[in-house]
N, C-alpha and C positions, 0 to 999 in steps of 0.2 A: 318695609322690613319683612313683612309676611310673604310678599311676593318673592323677595330674594331668597328666603328660606325654602320656599316651595321649589324654586328653580334649582337651588343647591341639592335638595333632596331628589329631584327628578334626575339631575346629572349623576348623583351618586348611584341611583337605582340603575341607570343605563350602564354605568361602568361595571357594576356588580353583574348585571345580566351579560355583558360582553365577556367578562372574565369567566363567568360560569359556562357560557357557550363555548369559549375557547377550551376550557378544561374538559367539558363533555365531548367535544369533537376530537380532542387529542386522545381521550380514553377509548372512544369508539373506534377511531382509526387505528390506534395501537392494537386493540383486540382483534380487529379484522385482519390487519397486516400480519399479526403474530399467527393467527389461525391459518392464513393462506401460506405463510412461509413454512409453517410446520407441515402442511399438506404437501408442499413441494419437496421438503426434506424427506417426508415419508415415502413419496413416490420415488425419489432418487434412491432411498435405502432399499425399497422393494426391488428396483431394477438391479441394484448392486448385489443383493442377496440372490436373485435369480442367476446372475453370472457366477457367483461363488458356488451355488448349488450345482450348476452345470459342470463346473470344474471338478467338484467332488465326485459326481456321478461318472464323469468320463474317466477319472482316475481309477475308480473301483471297477468300472466295466472292463477296463483293460485286462483285469485278472479274473473276472467271473467265469470266463469260458475255460480257463486253465484247469480247475478241478474236474470239470466234466470230461475234458480230454484225458487227463491222467487216470480217471476212473476206468478207462477202457484200455490202459496200457497193459500188455501181456505180462511184462516183468513184475509190475506191482500186483496184478491179480494172482500170479503164481506165488508170490511171496505171502499173500494173505491166505492162499490155499494151504501153504505148508509153512506156517510161521516159525516152526522150530528149526528149519533148515538154515544154518548159519551162512552158508555160501549164498543162498537166495537173498537173505537179508542184506549181505554185503553188496551184492549186485544192485539191490533196490536202493541202498544208500548212495552208491555211485551214480545211479540213474537220476536220483533226486538232486544230487549236487550239480550234475550236468544241466538239468532243466532249470534249476534255480539260477545258475550263472547266465543262461541264455535269456531268461525272462526277467531277471533283475528283481526278483521278489525278496521278501525278508527271509522267510523259511518255508519249506515244504515238508509236511509230515504225513507218514502213512500210519494209520491207526487200525488196530484189529477190532474184532467185534466186541471185545470187553472194554474198549476205550484206551488201551495201552499203546503208546507209540512204539512201533517196531522198526521203523526206518525214518530217517530225516536228513535234510540237506546239511544240518549242522551236527551230524553224528559224531564228528571227530573234535568237537569243541567242548570246553569245560561245561558250558550250559546247554548240552545236547538235549533234544526233546525225546530221545530214545529211552524207553523204560519208565516213563512217567504216565500216569493215568489221567486221561482227559474225559472220562465218562461223565463228570459233573458239568462239563461245558455245554451250554445250550446248542452251539453249532454242531457238536457231535450227536447230541440227542435228536435234533431236528433232521440231520442227514440220515441217521439210521431209521427214523420213523417215516420221513416224507421224501427222502432222497436228496435233499439239499438243505443247508442251514448256514446262517451268517450270524456273527456276534462280535462286538467290539469289546476288548478286554486287555488287561496287562498280562503279558506272557508269564506262565507259571515258572518256567526255568530261566528264561532270558531276562525277565523283568522289564521288557520293552513293550510298550503298548502298540496295538495294531488291530486291524479288522480281519477276522478269521472267516474264510469262505470254504465250506466243506461240501463234498459230494460223496454219496454212498458208492462203494464198489460191490458189484453183485456177481454171484456165481452163475453157472449155466442155467440153474433153475430160477434165477431171478431173485434169490434171497440176498440180503445185505450181509456181506462177510466182513465189512470194515468200511473205512472212509479215508479219503485223502483230503488234507486241509492245506490251504494257502494262507499265509499271513501277509497282509498288505499294510505297510506303515503309511500314515497320513501326515507325517511331520512336514514333508516338502510342500504340501499345498497351502500351508499357512505362512509362507515366506513373505507374501505381500499383503497380509491382513492388517498391517498397522499403518498403511498409507493414509494420508489426510487426517491422521489422529483418530481414526475409527477404532472401535473395539469389536472384533468379530469372535463369536463364540459358537461352538458346536456341542449340543447336549444330546443325551440318549433319551429313550422313551420314558425314563424316570425323572428327567429334568436335571441330570447331573452333567455339568460341563466337563468334557474330556479332551477338548482341543481348543487352544487359544494361543495367540502370539504373545500374550502377557501372562507370565507364570502365576501372578497372584489370582487369576481367574480360574485356573485349572483345578478340577475336582471340587467345584463349588456346587451346592444344591440350590437351584433357582426357586424351589419351594420345599416345604417340609414333606418328608417321605413317610407314607403310612407304614405300619409295622410289617405288613406282608411284603412290601417292596424292600424294606430293610432286610428281611429274612432272605428274600430272593438274591440280593446282592451278596449276602454272606455265603449262601449256598453255592452260587456260581463263581465266587471269588473274582468278580469282574474287575475290581480295582485293588485287589490284593490288600496290602496293609496301608494303603493311602487313606489319610483321614479326610473325610468329606465334611467340608465346612459350609455353613449356611451363608446366604447373602442377606443383606438388609437394605431395603429401599422404601421410598415413599412415592406413591403415584401422584403426580401433580396435575396431570391432564390426560384424558382419553381422546384419541384421534381416530377418525374413520379409517377402517381398514385394519384394525387391530393394533395400531401403533399406540405408544404411550410416551409421555414425558415423565421421566423418573429422576429423582434425586437419590443417588447411591450413598449409603452410609457405610457399607462394608461389602466389597472393598471401597474405600472412600475415593470419590471423584469430586473435584472442586466445582465443576459446572454441571447443571442439569443435562441429562442426555435423552435423546430420542431413542426409544427401544422398539425395533421392528423385528419380527420373527417370520420364518418361512419353514413349513413342515416338509421334510423329505419322506414321502410316503413309502418308498421302496425299502429304505433302511430303518424307518420309524425313528428318525432323528429330527432335531429341530435346529435350524441355523438362525443365529441371532446377530443383530447389528446394533451397536450403541454409537450414536453420533452426537457430538456437541451441538446444542441448540443455541449457542451464543450468536451465530449469524442471524437466526430468526429473532432473537431478542434485540439485536442491533437493528434489524429491519423494522421491528415494532417501534423502537425509539425514534428512528428516522421518520416513520409514518406519523408518530405523534407530533414531532416537530413540524413536519410539513403541514399536517392538519391544523395545528395551532397557527402557523403562519398563514395558511389559506383562510382560516377563520378571520384572523385580524385583517387580512387583505380584503376579504369580502365585506367586513364591517366598514373598512375605510372607503371602499367603492360605494357601499350603500349610503354612507353619509354624504359622499360627494354627489351621488345622484339626487339625494333629497335636496341638497343645497342648490341644485341647478334650476329647480322650479318648473313652472308649467311649460316653458319652451323646450327644455330638455325632455320632458315627458312626452310632448307632442312629437318631437323628432324620434324618440324611442318607439312610439306607436307606429310611426311611418316606417321605420326600419323593420319592425316586427311584421307589418303587412307585406313588405317586400320579401322578407325571408320566407313567409308563408307561401307567397306566390312562387318563389324559387323552389321551395320544398315540394309544392304541389306539382310543379313542372317536372322536377327531378323524379318524383314518385311516378308520374305518368310515364316518363321515359323508362324507368325500371320495369313497370308493369308491361309496357310494350315490348321491352327486350325479353322478358320472361316468355311471352307468347310467341316471340319471333322464331326461336329455334324449333318449337313444336310445329308452327305453321310451315316453316321451310322444309321440315322433314316430310310433312304431308304433301307439300308441293313436289318434292323430289320423287314421291311415290305416285305422282300423276294427279293429285288433287290440287290443281293449280288455283282453283277459286278460293282456297283457304287463305291466300295471301292478300286478297283484295280488300278485306276489312281492316287491314293494318294501316295506321296513319303514316308510317314511314315508307320510303321506297325500299324494296327488297329485291335482291338477286341471289339465286342459288346456283352454284356450280358443282359438278361432280368431281370425282377424284382425278380425272384427266383435264380438269380446268375448262370444262365445256359448260356453257349456259344451259341449264335444264328448266328453270322456272323464274318468273319475275311477276311483279304486279304493275298496275297502271301508274301508280304513284312514282315508281322507279323510272318509267318512260317519260313522265311529265317533268321530273326534276332535271333530267339530262337531255330531254328533247331528242331522243333517238329516233331516226327514221324507221318506219315499220319494217323495211327490208333488212335492217341490221339486227333487230331483235328476233332471232330465230333459234329455236331449240337445237342444241348441238353445236352452236357456233363457239369457237374459242373465245374465252373472256378477254384474251389479249387484244382481239380486234376492237372491242368496245373501249378498252383503256386507251388504245392508240387513237381512236376517234375523238375522245375527250382531249387527248394531248394536242391533236391538230387544231382544236378550237381554243387552245390556250388555257384550259382548265387545270393543268397540272403544274403550273408555275414556270420559273425560268429554266429549269433543267428537267424537261419532260422524260428524257431517257432514264435518269436516275430514279424519278418517281415511278416509272413503269417497272423498272427492275425491283425496287423495294416492294411494290404492290404484288408482283408475281411471286416474289420470294416469300412473303407472308402466306400467300395462298398455298404454295408448294409445301412449306413446312408445317402448315396447319396450326399456326400460332394465333391466339386471340390478339386483337389489337384495337386501339381507339385513336382516332385522329379527327382533328377539326380543320376545315378548309374554308377560307373566305373567298368568295367569288368577286370578280371585278365590280358587280352591281351591288356589293355590300351584303349579300346573302351569306349566312354562315351555315355550313352543312357539317353535321356530326356523323362520322363514319365509324361504325362498329362492326368488327368481323369476328366470327366464331366458327370453329370447326364442327362438322357434323359427326354424330356418333359413329355412323357407318361409312365415313369417308365423304369428301366434298367439303364445301365451305358456304356459309350463308353470310351475307353482308347487308346491313341496314343503313339507310341514308335518311337522316332526320333534319328538318329545317329548324334550327335552334336560334334563329335571329332574335325572336322576342325574348328568349331566355338570356341571351347575351346582353340585350339592351337593359333588361332588369338588373343583371349583374353590374353593368356600368352605373346604373342609377344607385345601386347599393354602395358601390365604391365611392361615388360622389357624396352620398350621405355620410359615409364613414369619414371621408376626408373633411367634410364640414364639421363633424363632431370633433375630430382631432384638432382642427384649427381653433375651435372653441376652447378645448382643454388647454392648448398651448397659450392662448390669449390669457386665460385665467391663471396660469402658472408662471407667466413671465416675471411678475414681481418677485415670486419666490426664487427663481433662477438668478435674478439680478442681486437679490440679497445674498444668495449663496456665493455668487462670484465676488461680491464685496468682502464676504467673510474670508474666502480663500486668498484674496489679495492682501487682506490684513494679516493673515497667517504667514504668507510668504514674506511680507515686510518684517514681521516679527522675527522670522527665521534669519533673514539677512542681517537684521540689527544684532541679534545674539551672536551670529558668526563674526561680524565685524568687531563687536565689543570684545569677544573673547580673543580675537587676533591681536587687538591693540593692548589688551591686558597682559597677554603672554609675552609681548616684546620686553617690557621692563622686567618681567619675572625671569625671562631668559638671561638678561644681563645680571640680575641679582644672583642667580645660581652660579654663574661663572665668576663674578666678583667674590662670592663666598668661597669658592674653591681656591682662589688665589689667597684670600685672607687666611684660610686654614693653614697654609704652609708658613705663614708669617707669625702665627700664634704658637708660643711654646709652652705656656703654662696650662695647667689642667683646667682652671676656671675659664680661661679663654676658649679652650676646645669645647667645653660643655656649652658655653654660650653659642659657639658656632653650630653645634649640634641642634640646639633649640631653634636657632634661626633657620637651619635647613629643614627641620621638621615642619616649621610654620610655612616655609615656601612650598614644601611637598603637599601640605594640606591645601594651600591655595591653588596649586597646580591641579590637584585632585578635583576641587570644586569646579574650576573653570572647565576642565576637560569633561566632567560629568554634565555640566550645563550644555556644553557643545554637543555631547552625545545625545542628550534628550531632545535638543533642538533638531538635530538631524533625523532622529527617529520620528518625531512628530510631523516633520515636513515631508517624510517619505524619501529623503535624499540618500538613505542608506541602501545600497544595492546588495541584494542577496545572490550569492553564487553557490548554488547547491551542487554537490557532487558526492560520489561514493567515498566516504571518509573512514579510514582505519582509526578506531578510537585509541589504539596503542600509540599512534603518533601524537595525538592530543595529550594523552596521559604523560608521555615522555617529556613534552614541553612543560607541562605543569610541574612535574617532578624536578626537572633541572632548574626551574625558576624559583621554586619555593623551598627546596630542601635545605639549602644553606641558611636561609632566613629562619626556618623553623628550628633548626639546631641552635642557632644563636639565641633564640628565645626559650630554649629548653623544652621544645615540643617534639613529639614523634610523628612524622608524616609517613604514612603507608600508602603506596600507590599499587593497587592490585593489578596483575597482568590481565589483558583481555585481547581476544582476536576478533571482536565484533566489528562489523562494518555498518555504518549508519548513513542515512541520506540527510546531509546538513551542510552548512557553511562552516568551514574550519575556523575562520577568524571569529565569527560571531559565537559559535559554540564554545570556543576556548575562552572568550570573554565571559560567558556565563559561569563557566567553571572557575575561572580566576576570581571572580567576585565571591563565589561560594567559599573557596579555599581561603581567600583573604579575610572574609568575615569570621571563618572558623579560627584563624590564627589570632585575630583581634580579641576574641572573647574566650578562647580556651585558656585555662589556668596553666601555670608552669608545670612541667612534667605531664601535661595533657597529651591527648592522642587525637590525630586526625586521619581519617581513612577515606581514600578516593577509590571507587570501584564501580562496576557495571553489572546489572542483573538483566538477563534475557527474559523478555515477555513474549506473548504470542505475536504481537504486531510490531515490536521494536525492542529497544534497549532503554532501561531506566538507569541513568548515571547518577550516583549518589555520593554525597560528601557528608560523612559522619564526624561529629566532634564531641568532646567530653566537657563542653562548656556548661554554663549555668542553666541553659534551657530557656524557653520562651513561653510565657503564659498564653493560654488559649485565646484570650481576648486581644492579644497583641499580634497574633500570627498573620493577620491580614493587614494590620496597620504598618508593618515593617516594609511592605512593598510600595508605600506611598513616599512621595518626595519629602526630603528633609526630616525624616522620622528616624530617631535613634533611641535605643533602649538603654536605660540606666540599670545595668545588671550588677553593679558593684565590682566588676572585674576591670582592672586597669587595662586600657587599650592604648598602646603607645602612639598609634597613628589612627585614631578615631576619625572616620570620614565625615562627610557632610550629610550622610543619610540619603545618598542618591544611588548607591550601587545596586540595591535590590530593585529600585524603581526602573533602572536601566535593564536589569535582568528580565523583568516582566515584559517590558516593551520589546526587547530583542527576541524573547521566546515567542511572543505573539506574532512577531514578524516572520519567524521561522515556522510557525505552526506547531511548536513544541509545548508540552505541558510541564508547568513548574509546580512543585509541591514542597511543603515544609511540614515535617512532623517533629514534635519536641516533647521531652519529658523533663519538666522543671526539676532542677537539681541534679540531673544526670546527663543531659546533652541534647543535641538536635541533629536532624538529618535534612539537608536540602537536596532536592532531586529534580532532574529534567529528563523527559522522555523524548527519544528521537526514533523515527521509524527505521527499519532495516533498509539497506541500500539494495537496489536492483542489480547493480553491476559493480564489479571489483575495480577500485581505483588503481590505475597503473602507476608505476614508479615515477612517471613523468608528470603526474597530476600536479598542476600549479596550485600553490597556496594562494587563496584569494587575498587581495590586497585592497579591499574596499573600505577599510576602516582603520583608524588609528588604534593602537593598543589600548586595552581597557584601562579605566581609571584604577581599578584594583591592581591590574598588572603593572601599571606605572608606579603605583605606590608601594607594591609588595617588595621589590628589590631595593628600595631606596635606602633602608637602614643597612642592608647588607653591603651596599657600595660605599657607605660613609667612611668606614675604616680604610677602604681601599683608596679613597680620594685623599684622606688625611695622610696616607703613607706615600702618596705619589710624589716623587721628587725627580728633578732633572739629573739623574745619575749619568756619569760619563758614558756608560755603555748603552744609553737609551737610543733607539733608532730615530728619535726626534731631534737630538742635539745637532745644531748647525744646519737643519733643513729649512729651506725657504718655503713659506706658506703665505698665501694671499687670502685676506678676509674681505669680501665685497658685500657690504650690508649698509642699507640706507638709514638704519636706526643707530644713532650715535652711541647710546649706552651698550647695546648689544655688541657693536663693533669693538668698542674700547675694552669691554670685558673679555671678549674672545682674544684680542691681541695680548692683553695682560696675561691671560691663562696660557697661551702658546709661548709667550716669553718666559714664563716660569718653568715651562717644560724644556727650555733650551732651544726653541725654534727661532729662526730669523723671520719674524712675522711683520707684515705691512698690510695696511688696509686702504680701501677705497669706498667713498660714500655714495657713488653713483656710477652708472654705466659709462658716462662720458669720462670721468676721472680714471676709471679702470682702463679704457681704451687709450687715453693719453699716456698712462704709465706703461702700457704694453708696447707703445712705440719706442720707449726709451730703455726698457729693461727686458732681460730675457724672461721666459716663462718660469713660474715657480714650480716647485716639485709637488705641491698640493694646493688645490684651489677650493676654499670654502665660499660657496655662492648662495646668497639669499634669493628666494624666488621672486619676491616683489621688490623692485628697485624703482620706485616712483612711477613714471609713465612707462617704463620698460619692465621686462621680466628677465630672470636668470637664463632662461632658454635662449632668448634673443641675444643677450650679451655673449653667451658662450659661442653662438654661431659666428659672431663678429670676431671674437678672440681667436677662434680656430682658423679663420681666414688670415689673421696676422701671423699666428705661430705655426700654421700648417698642421699642428697636432696638439690636442689639449692634454694637460697633465691630469692625474686622477682628480675627479670632481666629487665634492660632497655637497648635495643640494640641501639647504635649510629652509624651513618654512613653519610659520605658526598657523597657516591656513588649514581648514578641515577638508580640503578638496581631496577625495579619495583617489583621483587620477594622477596625483603628483608622483607617488611612489612608482607605479608602473611606467609612467613617462620617463622618469629618471632611469629605471632599469633598462628601458629600450636603448638608451644611449650609453649603457655600461657605467652609469654613475651610481653613487650611493646616496641614500636619503636619511636625514635625521630630523625628526620633528622638534620644533621649539616648544617649551624651553629645553635647551640642550642639556644633557647630563654629561658633566665633565668626564666621568669614567668612560662612558660610551664613546665620546669624541676622541679621547686619548687612545682607547683600544683600536678604533677604526683607523685613526691616523697612523698609529704604529704599524698596523698590519699593511696598509697601503704603501707606506714608505719603506718598510722592511723588504717587501718583495719587489720593489722597484717599479710599481705600476705607474 
């Protein structure tokens, strides 16, 4: 007993240590990955800021030379010399208008020595600069004092912000008599500042943001302004009456290079942002970039998951290695010894290669003895591909005759000598061409060649720094043999592992076979159960026409509700079986959500109105990457559940919200809500909530279980939020589509309609079925219809139903009976054909009937099978398909349409 407790304690301790190690490795990996990702983002931000700064500089530099040129203009200088001359000022105005139009600036202004504008390019505009004093502007003060000045501000008269560049205008004695100023607008350079979701800001030397693509950032103070700075802003009227608002943020992390991770509270940003800045020295401005760090956070989480998985894998491998015992340890030591030998040999080759180029360079300069100490064979050629140096090992490896190894001999002669001896393989000319091509182009290369005697030569070529080429030839036969031994050992280890895991694979195969057997059993059981259910549905439709009293009709309604519930349960069981077995094929495509919403709206609106509910389907233009049938199945279950539990006069809303990576489709209801401890339970099989609300068609509790499995198959995320007493919202998230679905995009047909979809319109069609009568104007009256079905009850029920509709219906129980009748009777106007007919199928029988009749009438294929290929196979033959159990209303509508248009 004591030994057992100690063993349990030791096991628990190991489990705790493993979990602690997994948590620690995940935390460390996440921190490292997050830091590295932030560093990469900071580097990208710095590069982008440098590009933005260059654009700003280039934009301003285009206009910097203009004031200097204008300060030398004779007309402007004459106007400043005699500012009272009206004619001179008018000529100056026209001159500035002409120059402004040619250079596409905002405004040009001529200012006298007192700071008053005496001429301007907008002299004839209501907001003319003429007559206003600019003596308080720093650009004018700097120009008069130092010859040039620049300043960004909001225009005094125009109210338009811009960058002012001014140059002093001097008289003959060199004194400043005034200035000419150019106003450059910077609005155009921010047109692409919002790409990738970045926030780009440009602030002045006081830290006030004056340019941004987002209006909420403009005229924000990045830090608190001292009193003297505030006084300076008031004196210069830099931002006129604009209210400067502070920002509020919390620094979460400092990054090398001056970057920071910041959480912005004002203006409020949902995600933390990377804040990188770049100072523009010439203008004394600062360019800022705010970038979302969500990709870095996502990278950190991925790294945590990978690290946790790697830790668990390492623990599993370690446990496996411990269990292998002494033999495995001995093999591991042997493998390590071989690896060390290989690594030592590789290190020796690398060291030899490092000294090879240096020795070859010395040899090309006449110091030929420097190659003799090298263990490899070495040859050096000059830029004209002539042999200039070699060592004795090179001559020994290839057994060149002494008269062939001569300085200045073309290297092609030596290559052809080796080709004549059969050392270049089956195609020597191609080998010679490739060797000379490498030498001519000066490209490094590595090649291994095995000689007929089994010797393996490694050939490495490298270009010389000053032209020419050096090639080394190393005998790596021993290294190759070691590598083969290492592979042999690895193969032996793999065989041991395979031997030890064979029992596990056999058990897995047995489990898979059992699962397939279970799936086949469920499918066959559901098929056999649906056959009598199909007959009961059609018998009930016939019975409804024969019942006249109210009590009888109510009884028929109860029977139909019970049959619908049974159909729902069987179909749900079949769906779950197909999902678990992997038989449900996913066909993803670019899917317009509007098409799915329209189908939901047309399917549920009448039923919702009949129950006193308001169904609102919000319009959307989103495109998602999903399977149309499977996504519609999820939404049908959501809407069906909402209709079951919403009270009368309740409201149901279907809509979509755009997210960063995709779309969240939501179904809101005003039902009783779901308690928090039940929100996970409802996704399990056969779980139903007792909410106190009457649900006319309460299901078996399988719908949401199917939703979760389908969503997992699609890779979509399913969520539920609820407020008890107020309502719930079920949602599924689908990614954006990469391509737009064309109008010819085929709707997938890989699954039968959902159980919710099958159940939803049932009550809505009940009244239609009850009112269905064989009126004289019906397109079915007097039309001949054949029903070929090997199930007696289904066949008789279909014949009775068609007879009630006025059809001349006849049936056949097998393919042989149908062929016999086809010999004696003309073809019918409509053929109802079951898929399974004993040992034959409906497709085989149709081929034989077509051979007799030369042309088939319209065919409706019926089947209770869950085979997803039946519908497309029928469509290929221009047939129609109805799943069993048949819905009388659907059969009547399809038969009327086919016979009315004479198909």
